[in-house]
N, CA, C and O of each residue as an XYZ file, in Angstrom:
520
protein
N      -8.224      3.497     49.769
C      -8.845      3.323     48.468
C      -8.443      1.950     47.933
O      -7.274      1.568     47.987
N      -9.405      1.233     47.426
C      -9.106     -0.096     46.903
C      -8.281      0.021     45.622
O      -8.247      1.066     44.972
N      -7.636     -1.058     45.289
C      -6.786     -1.069     44.098
C      -7.593     -0.785     42.835
O      -7.122     -0.087     41.936
N      -8.779     -1.313     42.769
C      -9.633     -1.123     41.594
C     -10.031      0.346     41.434
O      -9.981      0.887     40.330
N     -10.424      0.988     42.537
C     -10.806      2.402     42.476
C      -9.600      3.270     42.137
O      -9.719      4.241     41.390
N      -8.428      2.917     42.692
C      -7.229      3.687     42.399
C      -6.890      3.583     40.913
O      -6.545      4.583     40.284
N      -6.987      2.390     40.356
C      -6.704      2.179     38.940
C      -7.690      2.949     38.066
O      -7.291      3.533     37.059
N      -8.962      2.957     38.431
C      -9.973      3.703     37.689
C      -9.679      5.197     37.730
O      -9.795      5.879     36.712
N      -9.299      5.711     38.894
C      -8.963      7.130     39.023
C      -7.732      7.474     38.193
O      -7.683      8.532     37.566
N      -6.748      6.597     38.183
C      -5.523      6.824     37.424
C      -5.808      6.870     35.921
O      -5.333      7.768     35.225
N      -6.572      5.917     35.430
C      -6.913      5.865     34.002
C      -7.749      7.076     33.611
O      -7.536      7.649     32.542
N      -8.692      7.477     34.450
C      -9.507      8.662     34.176
C      -8.630      9.906     34.113
O      -8.814     10.753     33.239
N      -7.686     10.018     35.027
C      -6.765     11.156     35.029
C      -5.934     11.211     33.764
O      -5.742     12.286     33.195
N      -5.436     10.063     33.315
C      -4.673     10.027     32.070
C      -5.531     10.447     30.883
O      -5.063     11.170     30.004
N      -6.763     10.005     30.852
C      -7.664     10.370     29.757
C      -7.924     11.867     29.746
O      -7.941     12.486     28.682
N      -8.126     12.449     30.911
C      -8.360     13.890     30.992
C      -7.124     14.677     30.582
O      -7.242     15.697     29.903
N      -5.945     14.224     30.981
C      -4.713     14.891     30.574
C      -4.538     14.830     29.063
O      -4.140     15.815     28.442
N      -4.831     13.683     28.475
C      -4.719     13.541     27.025
C      -5.691     14.441     26.289
O      -5.341     15.017     25.259
N      -6.907     14.572     26.801
C      -7.902     15.441     26.167
C      -7.483     16.896     26.273
O      -7.647     17.655     25.318
N      -6.945     17.299     27.417
C      -6.507     18.684     27.600
C      -5.313     18.993     26.709
O      -5.223     20.088     26.155
N      -4.407     18.053     26.564
C      -3.236     18.269     25.714
C      -3.649     18.386     24.252
O      -3.037     19.142     23.497
N      -4.664     17.658     23.851
C      -5.135     17.728     22.469
C      -5.755     19.067     22.136
O      -5.713     19.492     20.981
N      -6.333     19.748     23.123
C      -6.952     21.048     22.892
C      -5.959     22.193     23.001
O      -6.283     23.317     22.617
N      -4.779     21.947     23.506
C      -3.809     23.016     23.748
C      -3.001     23.308     22.498
O      -1.782     23.140     22.496
N      -3.660     23.743     21.440
C      -2.964     24.086     20.220
C      -3.202     25.536     19.863
O      -4.138     26.160     20.363
N      -2.378     26.061     19.020
C      -2.448     27.457     18.630
C      -3.695     27.710     17.784
O      -4.116     26.859     17.001
N      -4.271     28.892     17.959
C      -5.437     29.267     17.161
C      -5.028     29.565     15.725
O      -5.863     29.514     14.822
N      -3.746     29.878     15.503
C      -3.264     30.203     14.161
C      -3.110     28.963     13.281
O      -3.287     29.048     12.066
N      -2.785     27.822     13.869
C      -2.586     26.610     13.087
C      -3.559     25.530     13.543
O      -3.267     24.789     14.481
N      -4.703     25.437     12.893
C      -5.674     24.412     13.280
C      -5.125     23.021     12.977
O      -4.324     22.843     12.059
N      -5.561     22.050     13.751
C      -5.130     20.676     13.568
C      -5.880     20.074     12.388
O      -7.099     19.908     12.434
N      -5.143     19.748     11.329
C      -5.753     19.151     10.142
C      -5.735     17.636     10.190
O      -6.366     16.973      9.367
N      -5.008     17.087     11.159
C      -4.874     15.647     11.240
C      -3.748     15.110     10.381
O      -3.457     13.914     10.420
N      -3.101     15.986      9.595
C      -2.002     15.579      8.731
C      -0.674     15.756      9.457
O      -0.594     16.557     10.388
N       0.364     15.037      9.060
C       1.671     15.208      9.689
C       2.162     16.642      9.529
O       1.923     17.281      8.505
N       2.851     17.138     10.554
C       3.319     18.520     10.548
C       4.545     18.703      9.668
O       4.823     19.822      9.236
N       5.279     17.644      9.394
C       6.477     17.788      8.580
C       6.309     17.024      7.270
O       5.474     16.126      7.160
N       7.105     17.390      6.299
C       7.056     16.724      5.005
C       7.693     15.346      5.134
O       8.843     15.232      5.559
N       6.969     14.315      4.776
C       7.465     12.954      4.939
C       8.230     12.449      3.726
O       8.977     11.478      3.843
N       8.071     13.066      2.579
C       8.763     12.612      1.374
C       9.437     13.799      0.709
O       8.817     14.843      0.509
N      10.679     13.640      0.377
C      11.385     14.658     -0.392
C      11.894     14.008     -1.659
O      12.061     12.790     -1.714
N      12.141     14.808     -2.671
C      12.539     14.255     -3.960
C      13.910     13.589     -3.913
O      14.200     12.730     -4.745
N      14.760     13.968     -2.956
C      16.092     13.377     -2.890
C      16.147     12.144     -1.989
O      17.221     11.588     -1.761
N      15.000     11.720     -1.480
C      14.973     10.550     -0.601
C      14.175      9.452     -1.256
O      13.097      9.697     -1.797
N      14.692      8.254     -1.211
C      14.013      7.095     -1.769
C      14.181      5.951     -0.780
O      15.286      5.729     -0.285
N      13.122      5.226     -0.483
C      13.174      4.153      0.497
C      14.198      3.086      0.171
O      14.822      2.537      1.079
N      14.386      2.779     -1.097
C      15.371      1.770     -1.484
C      16.769      2.356     -1.391
O      17.670      1.748     -0.813
N      16.945      3.528     -1.956
C      18.274      4.126     -2.023
C      18.750      4.639     -0.673
O      19.956      4.784     -0.475
N      17.862      4.914      0.249
C      18.255      5.436      1.551
C      18.690      4.339      2.505
O      19.017      4.622      3.658
N      18.701      3.099      2.052
C      19.049      1.989      2.937
C      20.510      2.027      3.363
O      20.855      1.451      4.395
N      21.368      2.676      2.612
C      22.779      2.758      2.971
C      23.633      3.122      1.786
O      23.158      3.138      0.651
N      24.894      3.417      2.042
C      25.776      3.863      0.967
C      26.066      2.754     -0.034
O      26.290      3.037     -1.211
N      26.067      1.497      0.404
C      26.322      0.406     -0.534
C      25.236      0.320     -1.600
O      25.507     -0.036     -2.747
N      24.022      0.642     -1.219
C      22.920      0.594     -2.171
C      22.834      1.868     -3.000
O      22.201      1.872     -4.056
N      23.450      2.932     -2.548
C      23.329      4.231     -3.196
C      23.881      4.284     -4.597
O      23.463      5.136     -5.380
N      24.815      3.396     -4.950
C      25.418      3.465     -6.274
C      24.437      3.091     -7.375
O      24.607      3.536     -8.510
N      23.438      2.305     -7.087
C      22.491      1.889     -8.114
C      21.279      2.777     -8.244
O      20.448      2.560     -9.126
N      21.155      3.781     -7.379
C      19.955      4.609     -7.378
C      19.799      5.433     -8.649
O      18.682      5.626     -9.129
N      20.898      5.915     -9.192
C      20.812      6.689    -10.432
C      20.307      5.805    -11.566
O      19.542      6.257    -12.418
N      20.733      4.549    -11.575
C      20.294      3.621    -12.620
C      18.807      3.317    -12.500
O      18.119      3.153    -13.509
N      18.309      3.241    -11.264
C      16.883      2.982    -11.071
C      16.064      4.136    -11.633
O      15.067      3.916    -12.319
N      16.476      5.350    -11.348
C      15.740      6.516    -11.833
C      15.879      6.741    -13.325
O      14.995      7.334    -13.943
N      16.977      6.275    -13.919
C      17.244      6.533    -15.336
C      16.887      5.355    -16.234
O      17.266      5.336    -17.404
N      16.168      4.381    -15.706
C      15.860      3.188    -16.500
C      14.971      3.537    -17.699
O      14.196      4.492    -17.665
N      15.106      2.747    -18.737
C      14.290      2.930    -19.934
C      12.939      2.261    -19.731
O      12.858      1.157    -19.192
N      11.898      2.925    -20.158
C      10.559      2.346    -20.119
C      10.382      1.546    -21.405
O      10.522      2.086    -22.503
N      10.077      0.268    -21.266
C       9.938     -0.592    -22.438
C       8.517     -0.509    -22.981
O       7.591     -0.103    -22.278
N       8.364     -0.894    -24.227
C       7.044     -0.957    -24.846
C       6.366     -2.239    -24.375
O       6.806     -3.338    -24.712
N       5.315     -2.101    -23.608
C       4.634     -3.263    -23.030
C       3.986     -4.146    -24.088
O       3.667     -5.302    -23.808
N       3.786     -3.633    -25.292
C       3.169     -4.428    -26.353
C       4.201     -5.231    -27.143
O       3.832     -6.053    -27.982
N       5.494     -5.000    -26.883
C       6.550     -5.701    -27.615
C       6.953     -6.975    -26.873
O       6.897     -7.032    -25.645
N       7.366     -8.012    -27.642
C       7.820     -9.225    -26.977
C       9.147     -8.959    -26.251
O       9.920     -8.129    -26.732
N       9.444     -9.591    -25.164
C       8.644    -10.549    -24.417
C       7.724     -9.885    -23.398
O       7.021    -10.576    -22.660
N       7.719     -8.571    -23.349
C       6.989     -7.844    -22.303
C       5.481     -7.972    -22.428
O       4.771     -7.788    -21.440
N       4.976     -8.281    -23.604
C       3.518     -8.363    -23.761
C       2.915     -9.558    -23.037
O       1.696     -9.632    -22.885
N       3.741    -10.492    -22.589
C       3.214    -11.621    -21.813
C       2.973    -11.241    -20.352
O       2.343    -11.995    -19.610
N       3.471    -10.082    -19.939
C       3.219     -9.582    -18.585
C       2.022     -8.657    -18.662
O       1.926     -7.839    -19.577
N       1.124     -8.775    -17.729
C      -0.071     -7.938    -17.784
C      -0.714     -7.764    -16.433
O      -0.128     -8.054    -15.390
N      -1.901     -7.295    -16.484
C      -2.649     -6.970    -15.271
C      -3.889     -7.849    -15.189
O      -4.649     -7.968    -16.150
N      -4.078     -8.458    -14.032
C      -5.281     -9.246    -13.778
C      -6.254     -8.344    -13.035
O      -5.998     -7.950    -11.897
N      -7.353     -8.022    -13.669
C      -8.393     -7.209    -13.041
C      -9.474     -8.135    -12.503
O      -9.847     -9.113    -13.152
N      -9.967     -7.822    -11.322
C     -11.070     -8.601    -10.763
C     -12.074     -7.646    -10.144
O     -11.718     -6.610     -9.581
N     -13.329     -8.021    -10.263
C     -14.387     -7.166     -9.737
C     -15.608     -7.999     -9.395
O     -15.910     -9.003    -10.039
N     -16.291     -7.552     -8.371
C     -17.578     -8.122     -7.988
C     -18.399     -6.979     -7.412
O     -17.981     -5.823     -7.470
N     -19.539     -7.288     -6.869
C     -20.370     -6.224     -6.301
C     -19.772     -5.666     -5.017
O     -20.122     -4.556     -4.616
N     -18.877     -6.406     -4.361
C     -18.332     -5.968     -3.074
C     -16.860     -5.594     -3.097
O     -16.390     -4.945     -2.163
N     -16.118     -5.973     -4.117
C     -14.694     -5.665     -4.155
C     -14.204     -5.595     -5.588
O     -14.796     -6.168     -6.502
N     -13.104     -4.874     -5.756
C     -12.442     -4.836     -7.052
C     -10.970     -4.538     -6.815
O     -10.603     -3.969     -5.786
N     -10.140     -4.917     -7.754
C      -8.715     -4.690     -7.612
C      -7.964     -5.249     -8.796
O      -8.552     -5.616     -9.813
N      -6.656     -5.308     -8.646
C      -5.820     -5.827     -9.718
C      -4.501     -6.340     -9.157
O      -4.081     -5.961     -8.064
N      -3.863     -7.202     -9.923
C      -2.547     -7.759     -9.613
C      -1.800     -7.946    -10.929
O      -2.383     -7.865    -12.010
N      -0.518     -8.194    -10.815
C       0.286     -8.481    -11.994
C       0.263     -9.979    -12.261
O       0.259    -10.789    -11.334
N       0.247    -10.332    -13.530
C       0.276    -11.733    -13.920
C       1.137    -11.923    -15.152
O       1.437    -10.963    -15.861
N       1.534    -13.161    -15.408
C       2.354    -13.493    -16.570
C       1.675    -14.607    -17.349
O       1.290    -15.632    -16.786
N       1.537    -14.397    -18.632
C       0.920    -15.384    -19.507
C       1.906    -16.526    -19.719
O       2.998    -16.313    -20.244
N       1.530    -17.730    -19.317
C       2.414    -18.895    -19.465
C       1.830    -19.936    -20.416
O       2.486    -20.934    -20.716
N       0.645    -19.723    -20.878
C      -0.014    -20.610    -21.834
C      -1.084    -19.809    -22.553
O      -1.310    -18.639    -22.245
N      -1.738    -20.446    -23.509
C      -2.755    -19.735    -24.279
C      -3.876    -19.197    -23.403
O      -4.401    -18.112    -23.655
N      -4.242    -19.952    -22.376
C      -5.308    -19.522    -21.468
C      -4.911    -19.684    -20.001
O      -5.766    -19.866    -19.135
N      -3.594    -19.615    -19.730
C      -3.090    -19.812    -18.365
C      -2.232    -18.617    -17.969
O      -1.308    -18.234    -18.687
N      -2.551    -18.036    -16.819
C      -1.807    -16.889    -16.291
C      -1.283    -17.247    -14.909
O      -2.028    -17.751    -14.068
N      -0.004    -16.987    -14.675
C       0.593    -17.212    -13.354
C       0.550    -15.900    -12.571
O       0.911    -14.842    -13.087
N       0.109    -15.988    -11.331
C       0.067    -14.822    -10.452
C       0.215    -15.303     -9.013
O       0.254    -16.506     -8.756
N       0.295    -14.380     -8.097
C       0.392    -14.734     -6.682
C      -0.967    -15.215     -6.181
O      -2.004    -14.675     -6.565
N      -0.955    -16.220     -5.332
C      -2.201    -16.810     -4.832
C      -3.037    -15.802     -4.051
O      -4.265    -15.835     -4.123
N      -2.388    -14.904     -3.305
C      -3.168    -13.956     -2.500
C      -3.989    -13.006     -3.363
O      -4.948    -12.403     -2.882
N      -3.621    -12.869     -4.632
C      -4.392    -12.005     -5.533
C      -5.757    -12.598     -5.869
O      -6.683    -11.864     -6.213
N      -5.885    -13.888     -5.774
C      -7.114    -14.569     -6.169
C      -7.956    -15.022     -4.985
O      -8.934    -15.749     -5.157
N      -7.581    -14.598     -3.793
C      -8.275    -15.046     -2.584
C      -8.996    -13.881     -1.923
O      -8.398    -12.838     -1.659
N     -10.269    -14.062     -1.660
C     -11.061    -13.063     -0.949
C     -10.994    -13.409      0.533
O     -11.725    -14.280      1.004
N     -10.122    -12.730      1.264
C      -9.901    -13.052      2.674
C     -11.136    -12.769      3.524
O     -11.398    -13.488      4.488
N     -11.891    -11.739      3.181
C     -13.077    -11.395      3.963
C     -14.112    -12.518      3.927
O     -14.757    -12.807      4.935
N     -14.268    -13.142      2.775
C     -15.247    -14.229      2.630
C     -14.625    -15.614      2.740
O     -15.328    -16.623      2.777
N     -13.304    -15.647      2.792
C     -12.570    -16.910      2.853
C     -12.920    -17.823      1.683
O     -13.181    -19.014      1.851
N     -12.915    -17.226      0.494
C     -13.200    -17.983     -0.728
C     -12.262    -17.510     -1.833
O     -11.693    -16.420     -1.766
N     -12.118    -18.345     -2.839
C     -11.340    -17.968     -4.012
C     -12.227    -17.175     -4.960
O     -13.433    -17.412     -5.029
N     -11.644    -16.246     -5.681
C     -12.407    -15.466     -6.652
C     -12.828    -16.377     -7.797
O     -12.024    -17.187     -8.258
N     -14.055    -16.267     -8.263
C     -14.501    -17.116     -9.376
C     -13.849    -16.670    -10.688
O     -13.646    -15.478    -10.918
N     -13.529    -17.627    -11.526
C     -12.860    -17.348    -12.795
C     -13.593    -16.319    -13.659
O     -12.928    -15.489    -14.279
N     -14.936    -16.328    -13.733
C     -15.616    -15.335    -14.575
C     -15.409    -13.881    -14.122
O     -15.654    -12.956    -14.896
N     -14.964    -13.675    -12.881
C     -14.770    -12.302    -12.411
C     -13.358    -11.789    -12.694
O     -13.023    -10.670    -12.307
N     -12.521    -12.598    -13.366
C     -11.136    -12.228    -13.661
C     -10.979    -11.862    -15.127
O     -11.584    -12.480    -16.002
N     -10.159    -10.846    -15.385
C      -9.851    -10.441    -16.757
C      -8.365    -10.124    -16.833
O      -7.866     -9.305    -16.060
N      -7.652    -10.762    -17.755
C      -6.221    -10.523    -17.928
C      -6.013     -9.569    -19.087
O      -6.478     -9.829    -20.197
N      -5.319     -8.469    -18.844
C      -4.987     -7.493    -19.882
C      -3.503     -7.634    -20.195
O      -2.662     -7.090    -19.479
N      -3.178     -8.362    -21.259
C      -1.781     -8.595    -21.633
C      -1.145     -7.302    -22.119
O      -1.790     -6.494    -22.785
N       0.123     -7.114    -21.781
C       0.845     -5.927    -22.222
C       0.347     -4.645    -21.607
O       0.541     -3.572    -22.177
N      -0.293     -4.729    -20.456
C      -0.846     -3.535    -19.801
C       0.271     -2.579    -19.424
O       1.290     -2.987    -18.865
N       0.076     -1.320    -19.730
C       1.038     -0.285    -19.364
C       0.270      0.965    -18.992
O      -0.633      1.385    -19.716
N       0.626      1.561    -17.866
C      -0.075      2.776    -17.428
C       0.074      3.886    -18.419
O      -0.453      4.978    -18.208
């Protein structure tokens, strides 16, 4: 058998084994496509689980005070909303002048079209709070 035919037979065999293994599940538990185990628990946090040195600050993170977004200086932080017929989204921005907002450059770039978002499609909501 030539190397090419052997490789084709091998790949076909692997594909058939994978298909058979996918069907070999219990009739009692149908495959929903979701993970079988719980991926998030209330006592686990991605930041706090990094190690014991970081663990001391985790209580402070959870117990932080929520500030009034309309009060100074927090009202200068807000949300930049952008929308067009093909995309919409938002980013965080900071008011640094009467009509100037600082934000990350990737927030204003449409990677699919390789163009910058036009200014008329942007709206800054100062003091935005969920």
